[in-house]
C-alpha positions as CSV (number, residue, x, y, z in Angstrom):
1,M,95.7,72.7,88.7
2,E,94.7,76.3,88.1
3,S,92.0,77.0,85.7
4,L,93.4,77.1,82.2
5,T,91.7,78.2,79.0
6,G,91.0,75.6,76.3
7,K,93.6,77.2,74.1
8,E,96.2,76.8,76.9
9,L,95.2,73.2,77.3
10,G,95.7,72.7,73.6
11,K,99.1,74.3,73.7
12,M,100.0,72.1,76.7
13,R,99.0,69.0,74.8
14,E,100.9,70.0,71.7
15,S,104.1,70.9,73.7
16,K,104.0,67.3,75.1
17,G,103.7,65.8,71.6
18,I,100.3,64.2,72.4
19,T,98.0,63.9,69.5
20,L,94.3,64.4,69.7
21,D,93.7,60.7,69.1
22,E,96.1,59.8,72.0
23,A,94.4,62.2,74.3
24,A,91.0,60.9,73.3
25,K,92.0,57.3,73.9
26,A,93.6,58.1,77.3
27,T,90.7,60.1,78.6
28,C,87.8,58.2,76.9
29,L,86.6,61.5,75.4
30,R,85.7,61.9,71.8
31,V,88.1,63.9,69.6
32,S,85.3,66.3,68.8
33,I,84.8,67.0,72.5
34,I,88.5,67.7,73.0
35,K,88.5,70.0,70.0
36,A,85.6,71.9,71.5
37,I,87.4,72.2,74.8
38,E,90.6,73.4,73.2
39,N,88.7,75.9,71.0
40,D,86.7,77.2,74.0
41,E,83.5,76.4,72.2
42,P,80.4,75.2,73.8
43,C,79.3,71.8,72.6
44,D,75.6,71.7,71.7
45,L,75.5,68.0,72.1
46,L,76.6,68.0,75.8
47,S,75.0,69.3,78.9
48,P,77.0,71.9,80.7
49,L,77.6,69.4,83.5
50,Y,79.1,66.8,81.2
51,L,81.2,69.4,79.4
52,N,82.6,70.6,82.7
53,F,83.4,67.0,83.7
54,S,85.0,66.4,80.4
55,R,87.1,69.6,80.7
56,R,88.3,68.6,84.2
57,T,89.1,65.1,83.0
58,Y,91.2,66.5,80.1
59,A,93.0,69.0,82.3
60,R,93.9,66.3,84.8
61,Y,95.2,64.1,82.1
62,L,97.4,66.8,80.8
63,D,98.6,67.7,84.3
64,N,99.4,64.1,85.0
65,A,101.4,63.9,81.8
66,A,103.2,67.1,82.9
67,Q,104.0,65.7,86.3
68,K,105.4,62.6,84.8
69,E,107.7,64.7,82.6
70,I,108.8,66.8,85.6
71,A,109.5,63.7,87.7
72,A,111.5,62.1,84.9
73,A,113.6,65.3,84.4
74,K,114.2,65.6,88.1
75,A,115.4,62.0,88.3
76,V,117.9,62.7,85.6
77,K,119.1,66.1,86.9
78,S,118.7,65.4,90.6
79,P,121.6,66.8,92.7
80,A,121.6,63.5,94.7
81,N,122.3,61.6,91.5
82,A,125.1,64.0,90.6
83,K,126.8,63.7,94.0
84,S,126.8,59.9,94.0
85,A,128.4,59.8,90.6
């Protein structure tokens, strides 16, 4: 996944209808950390290393959610499925 800004990650989450609480539960990150990532704010409570790890974890989670949506859409709209019908 290319490097996205925190605001882009937030928009991605919102476009998928994922709440902050759902994202926090799925990633084992606190809501406050996800908010800091989405607002592109440094988190004074975290070391830069942990913040980068948290950002990558969150981005991967959102990318996996996107890949699942794409796969589901392809399964429904697949030309192979249309030909066999």
